[in-house]
VEXDREN-2710 file (C-alpha; in Angstrom, 1 decimal):
% VEXDREN-2710
k/r/px/py/pz
1/MET/0.1/-5.0/-10.7
2/LEU/2.0/-7.3/-8.4
3/THR/-0.3/-7.8/-5.4
4/SER/-3.0/-6.0/-3.5
5/ASN/-1.3/-7.1/-0.3
6/TYR/1.7/-4.9/-1.0
7/ILE/3.0/-3.1/2.1
8/GLY/5.9/-0.7/1.5
9/ARG/7.5/1.9/3.7
10/PHE/9.7/5.0/3.8
11/ALA/12.0/5.1/6.8
12/PRO/14.2/8.2/7.2
13/SER/16.5/8.8/10.1
14/PRO/15.8/12.2/11.6
15/THR/19.3/13.7/11.3
16/GLY/18.0/16.6/9.3
17/PRO/15.5/17.7/6.6
18/LEU/15.0/15.6/3.5
19/HIS/17.3/16.5/0.6
20/LEU/16.9/15.4/-3.0
21/GLY/18.4/12.0/-2.5
22/SER/16.0/11.2/0.4
23/LEU/13.1/12.6/-1.6
24/VAL/14.0/10.2/-4.4
25/ALA/13.7/7.4/-1.9
26/ALA/10.3/8.6/-0.7
27/VAL/9.1/9.0/-4.3
28/ALA/10.3/5.6/-5.4
29/SER/8.8/3.7/-2.5
30/PHE/5.6/5.7/-2.7
31/LEU/5.0/5.2/-6.4
32/ASP/5.9/1.5/-6.3
33/ALA/3.4/1.0/-3.5
34/LYS/0.6/3.0/-5.1
35/LYS/1.2/1.4/-8.5
36/ASN/0.5/-1.9/-6.9
37/GLU/-2.6/-0.6/-5.0
38/GLY/-0.6/-1.1/-1.8
39/THR/0.0/0.5/1.6
40/TRP/2.8/3.1/2.1
41/LEU/4.0/3.4/5.7
42/LEU/6.1/6.1/7.3
43/ARG/8.6/5.1/10.0
44/ILE/10.9/7.5/11.7
45/GLU/14.1/5.7/12.6
46/ASP/15.1/7.7/15.7
47/LEU/17.5/5.3/17.4
48/ASP/20.6/7.4/17.4
49/PRO/20.1/10.5/19.5
50/PRO/23.7/11.8/19.2
51/ARG/23.2/12.2/15.4
52/GLU/19.6/13.4/15.5
53/SER/18.0/16.8/15.3
54/ASP/15.0/17.5/17.6
55/SER/13.3/19.4/14.8
56/ALA/13.9/16.9/12.0
57/PRO/10.9/14.6/12.5
58/GLY/8.5/17.5/12.2
59/THR/10.3/18.9/9.3
60/ILE/10.3/15.6/7.4
61/VAL/6.6/15.2/8.0
62/GLU/6.0/18.8/6.7
63/GLN/8.2/18.1/3.6
64/LEU/6.3/15.0/2.7
65/ILE/2.9/16.7/3.1
66/ALA/4.1/19.7/1.0
67/HIS/5.0/17.2/-1.7
68/ASN/1.7/15.4/-1.4
69/LEU/3.4/12.2/-0.4
70/HIS/0.8/11.1/2.1
71/TRP/1.4/7.9/4.1
72/ASP/-1.1/5.4/5.4
73/GLY/-1.9/4.8/9.0
74/ASP/0.1/6.2/12.0
75/ILE/3.8/7.1/11.9
76/LEU/5.9/4.5/13.7
77/TYR/8.8/5.9/15.8
78/GLN/11.5/3.4/16.6
79/SER/12.2/5.1/19.9
80/SER/8.9/3.6/21.0
81/ARG/9.9/0.1/20.1
82/LEU/12.9/-0.6/22.5
83/ASP/11.1/-3.5/24.2
84/ALA/10.6/-5.3/20.9
85/TYR/14.3/-5.0/20.1
86/SER/15.2/-6.3/23.6
87/GLU/13.0/-9.3/23.0
88/ALA/14.6/-10.0/19.7
89/LEU/18.0/-9.8/21.3
90/ASP/16.9/-12.2/24.0
91/ASN/15.8/-14.7/21.3
92/LEU/19.2/-14.5/19.7
93/GLN/20.9/-15.0/23.0
94/ARG/18.9/-18.1/23.7
95/LEU/20.1/-19.4/20.3
96/SER/23.7/-18.7/21.4
97/LEU/24.1/-16.4/18.4
98/ILE/25.5/-13.2/20.1
99/TYR/28.6/-12.5/22.0
100/PRO/30.2/-9.4/23.8
101/CYS/32.9/-7.5/22.0
102/ASP/35.2/-4.9/23.5
103/CYS/37.3/-4.3/20.3
104/ALA/38.0/-0.6/19.5
105/ARG/36.3/0.1/16.2
106/LYS/39.0/2.4/14.9
107/LYS/41.6/-0.4/15.2
108/LEU/39.6/-3.0/13.3
109/PRO/39.8/-3.9/9.6
110/ALA/36.8/-3.5/7.4
111/VAL/35.8/-7.2/7.9
112/TYR/35.6/-8.1/11.6
113/PRO/38.2/-10.8/12.2
114/GLY/36.3/-12.5/15.1
115/ASN/38.7/-11.4/17.9
116/CYS/36.1/-11.7/20.6
117/ARG/34.2/-14.7/19.2
118/ASN/35.8/-17.3/21.4
119/LYS/36.8/-15.0/24.3
120/SER/35.4/-15.7/27.7
121/SER/32.8/-13.2/28.7
122/GLU/34.6/-12.6/31.9
123/LYS/37.6/-11.4/30.0
124/VAL/35.6/-8.8/27.9
125/LEU/36.0/-5.3/29.2
126/ARG/33.0/-3.1/29.8
127/PRO/31.5/-1.3/28.1
128/TYR/31.1/-3.8/25.3
129/ALA/29.0/-4.2/22.1
130/LEU/27.1/-7.3/21.1
131/ARG/27.9/-9.0/17.9
132/LEU/25.8/-11.5/15.9
133/LEU/27.6/-14.7/15.0
134/LEU/27.5/-15.4/11.3
135/ASP/27.0/-19.1/10.9
136/THR/25.5/-19.0/7.4
137/PRO/28.3/-18.4/5.0
138/VAL/26.3/-17.4/1.9
139/ILE/23.2/-15.2/1.5
140/SER/21.5/-15.0/-2.0
141/LEU/18.5/-13.2/-3.3
142/VAL/17.1/-11.6/-6.5
143/ASP/16.8/-7.8/-6.4
144/ASP/13.9/-6.5/-8.4
145/ILE/16.2/-4.1/-10.2
146/LEU/19.8/-5.3/-9.9
147/GLY/19.0/-9.0/-10.3
148/PRO/20.7/-12.0/-8.6
149/GLN/22.8/-11.0/-5.6
150/ARG/25.1/-13.3/-3.6
151/TRP/27.3/-12.5/-0.6
152/GLN/29.8/-14.6/1.3
153/ILE/28.9/-12.7/4.5
154/ASP/31.4/-14.4/6.8
155/ARG/34.3/-13.3/4.5
156/GLU/32.9/-10.0/3.1
157/MET/31.4/-8.6/6.3
158/GLY/32.1/-10.7/9.4
159/ASP/30.1/-10.8/12.6
160/PHE/28.3/-7.5/13.0
161/ILE/27.1/-5.4/15.9
162/ILE/23.5/-5.5/16.9
163/LYS/23.8/-3.5/20.1
164/ARG/26.4/-0.8/20.5
165/LYS/28.8/-0.1/23.4
166/ASP/26.7/3.0/24.3
167/GLY/23.6/0.7/24.7
168/LEU/21.8/1.8/21.5
169/PHE/20.3/-0.9/19.3
170/SER/21.8/-1.2/15.8
171/TYR/20.0/-0.2/12.7
172/GLN/20.3/-3.8/11.4
173/LEU/18.4/-5.3/14.3
174/ALA/15.7/-2.6/14.6
175/VAL/14.9/-2.5/10.9
176/VAL/14.4/-6.2/10.7
177/VAL/12.1/-6.3/13.8
178/ASP/10.0/-3.4/12.6
179/ASP/9.6/-4.6/9.0
180/ALA/8.2/-7.8/10.4
181/PHE/6.0/-5.9/12.9
182/GLN/4.6/-3.7/10.2
183/HIS/4.2/-6.7/7.8
184/VAL/6.3/-5.0/5.1
185/THR/6.3/-7.0/2.0
186/HIS/8.4/-4.8/-0.4
187/ILE/11.4/-2.7/0.5
188/VAL/12.3/0.0/-2.1
189/ARG/15.4/1.9/-1.1
190/GLY/18.8/3.3/-2.4
191/ALA/21.6/1.1/-3.5
192/ASP/23.8/2.5/-0.7
193/LEU/21.9/0.1/1.6
194/LEU/22.5/-3.0/-0.7
195/ASP/25.3/-4.2/1.6
196/SER/22.9/-4.1/4.6
197/THR/20.6/-6.5/2.9
198/PRO/22.5/-9.8/3.6
199/ARG/22.9/-8.8/7.2
200/GLN/19.2/-8.2/7.5
201/VAL/18.2/-11.3/5.7
202/HIS/20.5/-13.3/8.0
203/LEU/18.8/-11.8/11.0
204/MET/15.4/-12.6/9.6
205/GLU/16.4/-16.2/9.0
206/LYS/17.6/-16.5/12.6
207/LEU/14.6/-14.8/14.1
208/ASN/12.2/-16.9/11.8
209/LEU/10.8/-13.7/10.2
210/PRO/9.4/-13.4/6.7
211/ILE/11.8/-12.0/4.1
212/PRO/10.4/-9.2/1.9
213/ASN/11.1/-8.4/-1.7
214/TYR/13.9/-5.9/-2.3
215/LEU/14.4/-3.2/-4.9
216/HIS/17.5/-1.1/-4.8
217/PHE/17.5/2.0/-7.0
218/PRO/20.7/4.1/-7.8
219/VAL/21.6/6.8/-5.2
220/VAL/22.1/10.4/-6.4
221/LEU/25.6/11.8/-6.5
222/GLY/26.4/15.4/-6.1
223/ALA/28.9/17.5/-8.1
224/SER/31.8/16.2/-5.9
225/GLY/30.9/12.6/-6.9
226/ASP/29.8/11.8/-3.3
227/LYS/26.3/10.5/-2.5
228/LEU/23.9/13.3/-1.5
229/SER/23.5/13.1/2.2
230/LYS/23.3/15.1/5.3
231/GLN/26.9/14.3/6.0
232/THR/27.9/16.0/2.7
233/HIS/25.7/18.9/3.5
234/ALA/23.1/18.2/0.8
235/THR/20.7/21.1/0.4
236/PRO/17.2/20.4/1.9
237/VAL/14.4/20.3/-0.6
238/SER/12.2/23.4/-0.5
239/ASN/8.5/23.0/0.1
240/GLN/7.9/25.9/-2.2
241/ASN/9.4/24.0/-5.1
242/ALA/7.6/20.8/-4.5
243/LEU/6.5/20.4/-8.2
244/ASP/10.0/20.9/-9.6
245/ASN/11.4/18.6/-6.9
246/LEU/9.1/15.8/-7.8
247/LYS/9.8/16.1/-11.5
248/GLN/13.6/16.0/-10.8
249/ALA/13.1/12.9/-8.6
250/LEU/11.2/11.2/-11.5
251/ARG/14.0/12.1/-14.0
252/LEU/16.6/10.5/-11.6
253/LEU/14.5/7.4/-11.4
254/GLY/14.3/7.2/-15.2
255/GLN/10.6/7.7/-15.3
256/GLN/8.3/9.7/-17.6
257/VAL/7.9/13.3/-16.4
258/PRO/4.3/14.5/-16.8
259/ASP/3.7/18.2/-17.8
260/SER/1.4/18.6/-14.8
261/VAL/1.1/22.0/-13.2
262/ASP/0.3/20.7/-9.7
263/THR/1.7/18.0/-7.4
264/VAL/-1.6/16.1/-7.1
265/THR/-2.0/15.6/-10.8
266/LEU/1.7/14.9/-11.3
267/LEU/1.7/12.1/-8.7
268/GLU/-1.5/10.6/-10.2
269/GLU/0.1/10.5/-13.6
270/ALA/3.4/9.3/-12.1
271/ILE/1.6/6.4/-10.4
272/ALA/-0.1/5.4/-13.7
273/ASN/3.2/5.6/-15.6
274/TRP/5.5/4.0/-13.0
275/ASN/7.7/1.5/-14.6
276/ARG/10.4/-0.4/-12.7
277/ASN/12.0/-1.4/-16.0
278/LEU/12.9/2.3/-16.6
279/ILE/14.9/2.6/-13.4
280/PRO/18.6/2.6/-14.2
281/LYS/20.2/-0.7/-13.3
282/GLN/23.2/0.8/-11.6
283/LEU/24.3/1.8/-8.1
284/SER/24.4/5.6/-8.6
285/VAL/23.3/8.4/-11.0
286/PRO/24.7/11.9/-11.2
287/LEU/22.6/14.9/-10.2
288/MET/20.8/16.3/-13.2
END
């Protein structure tokens, strides 16, 4: 056991139902929290209406309940937190850490070259995005699975957007603000989000927020070799097959798979047997 003050979370975007890849994320974060006698929160990251489905939040909740993955406390919806994100943005503005950017995304290289960093705000065309100035060249941390990580964020990533041209707050800003608001101590998520970690840590440092522990497990790849996702039309998990779904999630996480015949007993045994050291120390695993 690590700590009785453990607070974890599962934070899906409501762009569609949970598929096996997102169920693995729910299972991993749930088991790690419960193994450490911690709290497991549910947050719906509904900040991108153009990509979202109106029915997805309810469907996700139903899927979690059907798989006996019960969260603690109330569900937090990011759409109810816009004032908090605005306040964080104001704090960054007072620190002179953000600037407007009218660059066309499609014309930019992978690493933003800083075209608008020194441009007079009067010369920036509307609508514009807001970018965070990266004045810390290196971010380092120790991931609980992948070990020491080090990024030269100014060279590898460049100044990144924290408010989009369409007025929507970025994932990077919102997740940092909400993890602090919910007192999250441990973040257990897929390795596809590993590159988001230095951006988020940088934001936490600038906003003087606590930095949680991170554990990135391998993402699940489909038959095509692509990550299972809603964009690749991954099949939603069936509530009628909850027991088999949970067993498959455990296999993908390298865990012992109990012979239980119901989801309640299976999860009780999975919590007791949960072992981080069995999680594959890699970025992806093929679908079994």
